[in-house]
py3Dmol code that shows the C-alpha trace and the ligand (Angstrom):
import py3Dmol

protein = """\
ATOM      1  CA  UNK A   1      64.876   0.171 106.627  1.00  0.00           C
ATOM      2  CA  UNK A   2      61.291  -0.933 107.525  1.00  0.00           C
ATOM      3  CA  UNK A   3      59.847   1.807 105.324  1.00  0.00           C
ATOM      4  CA  UNK A   4      61.982   0.532 102.422  1.00  0.00           C
ATOM      5  CA  UNK A   5      60.608  -3.014 102.969  1.00  0.00           C
ATOM      6  CA  UNK A   6      57.092  -1.650 103.014  1.00  0.00           C
ATOM      7  CA  UNK A   7      57.776   0.250  99.824  1.00  0.00           C
ATOM      8  CA  UNK A   8      59.015  -2.946  98.131  1.00  0.00           C
ATOM      9  CA  UNK A   9      55.878  -4.806  99.287  1.00  0.00           C
ATOM     10  CA  UNK A  10      53.708  -2.011  97.927  1.00  0.00           C
ATOM     11  CA  UNK A  11      55.477  -2.113  94.569  1.00  0.00           C
ATOM     12  CA  UNK A  12      55.094  -5.925  94.366  1.00  0.00           C
ATOM     13  CA  UNK A  13      51.370  -5.697  95.161  1.00  0.00           C
ATOM     14  CA  UNK A  14      51.027  -2.937  92.594  1.00  0.00           C
ATOM     15  CA  UNK A  15      52.702  -4.986  89.867  1.00  0.00           C
ATOM     16  CA  UNK A  16      50.577  -8.081  90.643  1.00  0.00           C
ATOM     17  CA  UNK A  17      47.384  -6.026  90.683  1.00  0.00           C
ATOM     18  CA  UNK A  18      48.302  -4.325  87.412  1.00  0.00           C
ATOM     19  CA  UNK A  19      49.060  -7.596  85.620  1.00  0.00           C
ATOM     20  CA  UNK A  20      45.831  -9.163  86.928  1.00  0.00           C
ATOM     21  CA  UNK A  21      43.948  -6.130  85.667  1.00  0.00           C
ATOM     22  CA  UNK A  22      45.729  -6.427  82.314  1.00  0.00           C
ATOM     23  CA  UNK A  23      44.899 -10.128  81.968  1.00  0.00           C
ATOM     24  CA  UNK A  24      41.231  -9.565  82.838  1.00  0.00           C
ATOM     25  CA  UNK A  25      40.993  -6.624  80.483  1.00  0.00           C
ATOM     26  CA  UNK A  26      41.137  -8.864  77.412  1.00  0.00           C
ATOM     27  CA  UNK A  27      39.454 -12.209  78.078  1.00  0.00           C
ATOM     28  CA  UNK A  28      40.087 -14.890  75.401  1.00  0.00           C
ATOM     29  CA  UNK A  29      36.399 -14.840  74.364  1.00  0.00           C
ATOM     30  CA  UNK A  30      36.478 -11.194  73.326  1.00  0.00           C
ATOM     31  CA  UNK A  31      39.683 -11.856  71.427  1.00  0.00           C
ATOM     32  CA  UNK A  32      38.096 -14.580  69.272  1.00  0.00           C
ATOM     33  CA  UNK A  33      35.124 -12.325  68.512  1.00  0.00           C
ATOM     34  CA  UNK A  34      37.414  -9.655  67.139  1.00  0.00           C
ATOM     35  CA  UNK A  35      39.262 -12.300  65.058  1.00  0.00           C
ATOM     36  CA  UNK A  36      35.949 -13.369  63.519  1.00  0.00           C
ATOM     37  CA  UNK A  37      35.210  -9.762  62.704  1.00  0.00           C
ATOM     38  CA  UNK A  38      38.114  -9.787  60.227  1.00  0.00           C
ATOM     39  CA  UNK A  39      35.904 -11.748  57.801  1.00  0.00           C
ATOM     40  CA  UNK A  40      33.311  -9.743  55.929  1.00  0.00           C
ATOM     41  CA  UNK A  41      29.785 -10.537  56.975  1.00  0.00           C
ATOM     42  CA  UNK A  42      26.788 -10.250  54.738  1.00  0.00           C
ATOM     43  CA  UNK A  43      23.306  -9.985  56.149  1.00  0.00           C
ATOM     44  CA  UNK A  44      20.315 -11.347  54.228  1.00  0.00           C
ATOM     45  CA  UNK A  45      18.772  -7.851  54.323  1.00  0.00           C
ATOM     46  CA  UNK A  46      21.659  -6.577  52.184  1.00  0.00           C
ATOM     47  CA  UNK A  47      20.883  -9.026  49.357  1.00  0.00           C
ATOM     48  CA  UNK A  48      17.917  -8.564  46.986  1.00  0.00           C
ATOM     49  CA  UNK A  49      15.968 -11.542  45.669  1.00  0.00           C
ATOM     50  CA  UNK A  50      17.762 -12.910  42.624  1.00  0.00           C
ATOM     51  CA  UNK A  51      15.285 -14.369  40.131  1.00  0.00           C
ATOM     52  CA  UNK A  52      17.700 -15.874  37.622  1.00  0.00           C
ATOM     53  CA  UNK A  53      16.463 -13.654  34.754  1.00  0.00           C
ATOM     54  CA  UNK A  54      19.459 -11.328  35.298  1.00  0.00           C
ATOM     55  CA  UNK A  55      22.719 -11.666  33.358  1.00  0.00           C
ATOM     56  CA  UNK A  56      25.165 -14.182  34.843  1.00  0.00           C
ATOM     57  CA  UNK A  57      27.338 -11.268  36.035  1.00  0.00           C
ATOM     58  CA  UNK A  58      24.373  -9.696  37.851  1.00  0.00           C
ATOM     59  CA  UNK A  59      23.329 -13.022  39.357  1.00  0.00           C
ATOM     60  CA  UNK A  60      26.721 -13.342  41.081  1.00  0.00           C
ATOM     61  CA  UNK A  61      27.226  -9.659  41.819  1.00  0.00           C
ATOM     62  CA  UNK A  62      23.806  -9.049  43.372  1.00  0.00           C
ATOM     63  CA  UNK A  63      24.173 -12.150  45.498  1.00  0.00           C
ATOM     64  CA  UNK A  64      27.366 -10.779  47.019  1.00  0.00           C
ATOM     65  CA  UNK A  65      29.501 -13.827  46.140  1.00  0.00           C
ATOM     66  CA  UNK A  66      32.385 -11.599  44.834  1.00  0.00           C
ATOM     67  CA  UNK A  67      32.880 -10.212  48.359  1.00  0.00           C
ATOM     68  CA  UNK A  68      34.362 -13.558  49.392  1.00  0.00           C
ATOM     69  CA  UNK A  69      35.182 -15.448  46.203  1.00  0.00           C
ATOM     70  CA  UNK A  70      37.339 -15.157  43.126  1.00  0.00           C
ATOM     71  CA  UNK A  71      35.050 -16.057  40.193  1.00  0.00           C
ATOM     72  CA  UNK A  72      36.645 -16.277  36.741  1.00  0.00           C
ATOM     73  CA  UNK A  73      35.005 -13.943  34.237  1.00  0.00           C
ATOM     74  CA  UNK A  74      33.039 -11.953  36.810  1.00  0.00           C
ATOM     75  CA  UNK A  75      34.425  -8.383  37.041  1.00  0.00           C
ATOM     76  CA  UNK A  76      35.503  -7.445  40.555  1.00  0.00           C
ATOM     77  CA  UNK A  77      35.071 -10.968  41.900  1.00  0.00           C
ATOM     78  CA  UNK A  78      38.437 -11.183  43.645  1.00  0.00           C
ATOM     79  CA  UNK A  79      37.363 -12.117  47.181  1.00  0.00           C
ATOM     80  CA  UNK A  80      39.894 -14.040  49.248  1.00  0.00           C
ATOM     81  CA  UNK A  81      37.751 -15.220  52.171  1.00  0.00           C
ATOM     82  CA  UNK A  82      36.529 -18.383  50.465  1.00  0.00           C
ATOM     83  CA  UNK A  83      38.174 -20.634  47.845  1.00  0.00           C
ATOM     84  CA  UNK A  84      38.301 -19.521  44.178  1.00  0.00           C
ATOM     85  CA  UNK A  85      35.153 -20.806  42.462  1.00  0.00           C
ATOM     86  CA  UNK A  86      36.800 -22.722  39.617  1.00  0.00           C
ATOM     87  CA  UNK A  87      34.866 -25.866  40.326  1.00  0.00           C
ATOM     88  CA  UNK A  88      35.770 -27.354  36.922  1.00  0.00           C
ATOM     89  CA  UNK A  89      39.216 -27.789  38.483  1.00  0.00           C
ATOM     90  CA  UNK A  90      38.383 -28.453  42.142  1.00  0.00           C
ATOM     91  CA  UNK A  91      34.856 -29.938  42.097  1.00  0.00           C
ATOM     92  CA  UNK A  92      35.775 -33.582  41.553  1.00  0.00           C
ATOM     93  CA  UNK A  93      38.416 -33.451  44.321  1.00  0.00           C
ATOM     94  CA  UNK A  94      35.699 -32.336  46.752  1.00  0.00           C
ATOM     95  CA  UNK A  95      33.441 -35.283  45.898  1.00  0.00           C
ATOM     96  CA  UNK A  96      36.364 -37.699  46.340  1.00  0.00           C
ATOM     97  CA  UNK A  97      37.413 -36.174  49.667  1.00  0.00           C
ATOM     98  CA  UNK A  98      37.021 -38.793  52.440  1.00  0.00           C
ATOM     99  CA  UNK A  99      35.634 -36.098  54.752  1.00  0.00           C
ATOM    100  CA  UNK A 100      32.871 -35.218  52.267  1.00  0.00           C
ATOM    101  CA  UNK A 101      29.576 -36.619  53.562  1.00  0.00           C
ATOM    102  CA  UNK A 102      27.063 -34.613  51.546  1.00  0.00           C
ATOM    103  CA  UNK A 103      24.639 -36.169  49.081  1.00  0.00           C
ATOM    104  CA  UNK A 104      25.905 -34.682  45.794  1.00  0.00           C
ATOM    105  CA  UNK A 105      27.130 -37.101  43.112  1.00  0.00           C
ATOM    106  CA  UNK A 106      28.007 -34.520  40.439  1.00  0.00           C
ATOM    107  CA  UNK A 107      29.953 -31.254  40.587  1.00  0.00           C
ATOM    108  CA  UNK A 108      26.756 -29.415  39.627  1.00  0.00           C
ATOM    109  CA  UNK A 109      24.918 -30.902  42.624  1.00  0.00           C
ATOM    110  CA  UNK A 110      27.906 -30.178  44.852  1.00  0.00           C
ATOM    111  CA  UNK A 111      27.791 -26.472  43.950  1.00  0.00           C
ATOM    112  CA  UNK A 112      24.040 -26.215  44.629  1.00  0.00           C
ATOM    113  CA  UNK A 113      24.524 -28.049  47.921  1.00  0.00           C
ATOM    114  CA  UNK A 114      27.477 -25.808  48.870  1.00  0.00           C
ATOM    115  CA  UNK A 115      25.295 -22.730  48.447  1.00  0.00           C
ATOM    116  CA  UNK A 116      22.148 -24.057  50.127  1.00  0.00           C
ATOM    117  CA  UNK A 117      23.738 -26.122  52.910  1.00  0.00           C
ATOM    118  CA  UNK A 118      27.368 -24.990  53.289  1.00  0.00           C
ATOM    119  CA  UNK A 119      27.750 -26.716  56.657  1.00  0.00           C
ATOM    120  CA  UNK A 120      27.863 -30.153  54.937  1.00  0.00           C
ATOM    121  CA  UNK A 121      31.460 -29.717  53.873  1.00  0.00           C
ATOM    122  CA  UNK A 122      34.018 -27.120  54.859  1.00  0.00           C
ATOM    123  CA  UNK A 123      36.797 -26.700  52.318  1.00  0.00           C
ATOM    124  CA  UNK A 124      40.119 -27.396  54.061  1.00  0.00           C
ATOM    125  CA  UNK A 125      42.001 -24.288  55.083  1.00  0.00           C
ATOM    126  CA  UNK A 126      38.928 -22.024  55.007  1.00  0.00           C
ATOM    127  CA  UNK A 127      36.832 -20.729  57.922  1.00  0.00           C
ATOM    128  CA  UNK A 128      33.559 -22.441  58.796  1.00  0.00           C
ATOM    129  CA  UNK A 129      30.345 -20.544  59.625  1.00  0.00           C
ATOM    130  CA  UNK A 130      31.455 -17.889  57.128  1.00  0.00           C
ATOM    131  CA  UNK A 131      29.738 -18.922  53.900  1.00  0.00           C
ATOM    132  CA  UNK A 132      26.194 -17.606  54.530  1.00  0.00           C
ATOM    133  CA  UNK A 133      23.627 -20.347  55.226  1.00  0.00           C
ATOM    134  CA  UNK A 134      20.572 -18.308  54.168  1.00  0.00           C
ATOM    135  CA  UNK A 135      21.002 -18.203  50.386  1.00  0.00           C
ATOM    136  CA  UNK A 136      18.088 -20.613  49.956  1.00  0.00           C
ATOM    137  CA  UNK A 137      15.737 -17.753  50.803  1.00  0.00           C
ATOM    138  CA  UNK A 138      17.360 -15.304  48.365  1.00  0.00           C
ATOM    139  CA  UNK A 139      18.153 -17.251  45.205  1.00  0.00           C
ATOM    140  CA  UNK A 140      15.512 -18.758  42.928  1.00  0.00           C
ATOM    141  CA  UNK A 141      15.990 -22.316  41.685  1.00  0.00           C
ATOM    142  CA  UNK A 142      16.756 -20.848  38.247  1.00  0.00           C
ATOM    143  CA  UNK A 143      19.453 -18.545  39.644  1.00  0.00           C
ATOM    144  CA  UNK A 144      21.048 -21.488  41.487  1.00  0.00           C
ATOM    145  CA  UNK A 145      21.001 -23.664  38.356  1.00  0.00           C
ATOM    146  CA  UNK A 146      22.638 -20.902  36.319  1.00  0.00           C
ATOM    147  CA  UNK A 147      25.323 -20.356  38.966  1.00  0.00           C
ATOM    148  CA  UNK A 148      26.113 -24.056  39.145  1.00  0.00           C
ATOM    149  CA  UNK A 149      26.205 -24.456  35.339  1.00  0.00           C
ATOM    150  CA  UNK A 150      28.605 -21.529  35.114  1.00  0.00           C
ATOM    151  CA  UNK A 151      30.915 -22.509  37.979  1.00  0.00           C
ATOM    152  CA  UNK A 152      31.241 -26.192  37.049  1.00  0.00           C
ATOM    153  CA  UNK A 153      32.893 -25.114  33.791  1.00  0.00           C
ATOM    154  CA  UNK A 154      35.413 -22.687  35.281  1.00  0.00           C
ATOM    155  CA  UNK A 155      38.989 -23.952  35.205  1.00  0.00           C
ATOM    156  CA  UNK A 156      41.930 -22.602  37.156  1.00  0.00           C
ATOM    157  CA  UNK A 157      43.924 -22.208  33.896  1.00  0.00           C
ATOM    158  CA  UNK A 158      41.221 -20.120  32.216  1.00  0.00           C
ATOM    159  CA  UNK A 159      42.004 -17.190  34.448  1.00  0.00           C
ATOM    160  CA  UNK A 160      45.670 -17.312  33.517  1.00  0.00           C
ATOM    161  CA  UNK A 161      44.931 -17.832  29.795  1.00  0.00           C
ATOM    162  CA  UNK A 162      42.563 -14.866  29.487  1.00  0.00           C
ATOM    163  CA  UNK A 163      44.191 -11.930  31.239  1.00  0.00           C
ATOM    164  CA  UNK A 164      42.060  -9.517  29.183  1.00  0.00           C
ATOM    165  CA  UNK A 165      39.088 -10.394  31.402  1.00  0.00           C
TER     166      UNK A 165
END
"""
ligand_1 = """\
43
HEC
C 30.893 -13.964 53.601
C 31.728 -14.726 52.699
C 31.076 -15.580 51.633
C 30.070 -15.243 50.739
C 29.328 -13.917 50.635
C 29.886 -16.384 49.882
N 30.733 -17.395 50.251
Fe 30.895 -19.202 49.376
N 32.262 -19.785 50.751
C 32.792 -18.972 51.741
C 33.783 -19.704 52.496
C 34.610 -19.174 53.656
C 33.826 -21.003 51.924
C 34.750 -22.137 52.382
C 34.272 -22.790 53.630
C 33.117 -23.695 53.355
O 33.300 -24.695 52.655
O 32.012 -23.392 53.859
C 32.858 -21.016 50.841
C 32.616 -22.118 50.010
C 31.858 -22.072 48.848
C 31.749 -23.150 47.888
C 32.511 -24.461 47.914
C 33.778 -24.198 47.097
C 34.730 -25.328 46.919
O 35.833 -25.059 46.414
O 34.427 -26.467 47.272
C 30.934 -22.718 46.887
C 30.528 -23.473 45.618
C 30.512 -21.385 47.229
N 31.089 -21.015 48.432
C 29.687 -20.615 46.448
C 29.240 -19.351 46.799
C 28.297 -18.591 46.014
C 27.713 -19.049 44.676
C 28.073 -17.419 46.687
C 27.079 -16.337 46.346
C 25.716 -16.793 46.124
C 28.908 -17.447 47.889
N 29.606 -18.622 47.904
C 28.980 -16.434 48.831
C 32.460 -17.653 51.970
C 31.465 -16.943 51.319
"""
view = py3Dmol.view(width=600, height=400)
view.addModel(protein, "pdb")
view.setStyle({"model": 0}, {"cartoon": {"style": "trace"}})
view.addModel(ligand_1, "xyz")
view.setStyle({"model": 1}, {"stick": {}})
view.zoomTo()
view.show()
């Protein structure tokens, strides 16, 4: 009888020790790191300098924007990490958003600001600290102007109206 009791105690201790071991095995901090790893990361070393003399397709493609963004008219730009870049449709909403505290007054300025200083405004429903913050060192002023001029004219409907693209 006493040996049976001791056996039960041993089993209880074993179960407690095992569950403690299990809980310690995966601390919450390591879990959030692996969640972050789901999003593609781009390092500045992977991106060449973009001068702005390239075609508009090359300007976006070399910069790596298609990895994370859908961009109408840019082949292969079907990224889902960030919002679709049809700023002709969404740009004005951003400027009107009560949580927008950047300094842009036009959609064009908002796009340039979003690329150079993405931390100013995080689009609702999308992850922060994901849009790279180092594009200022990779894109010339001309490249940025061309990107903004292109994106501010993209409309959500355009994509649906021109399926041949
Ligand atoms: C690693 C992923 C990633 C890459 C690469 C990336 N972006 Fe983003 N971008 C995001 C995410 C996520 C957001 C939404 C969160 C935020 O507002 O920062 C975003 C937001 C934006 C916005 C604001 C969009 C809106 O609807 O208000 C613009 C504009 C933008 N990106 C342009 C670009 C351009 C141009 C490039 C290439 C030069 C680029 N992004 C590269 C992830 C990325």
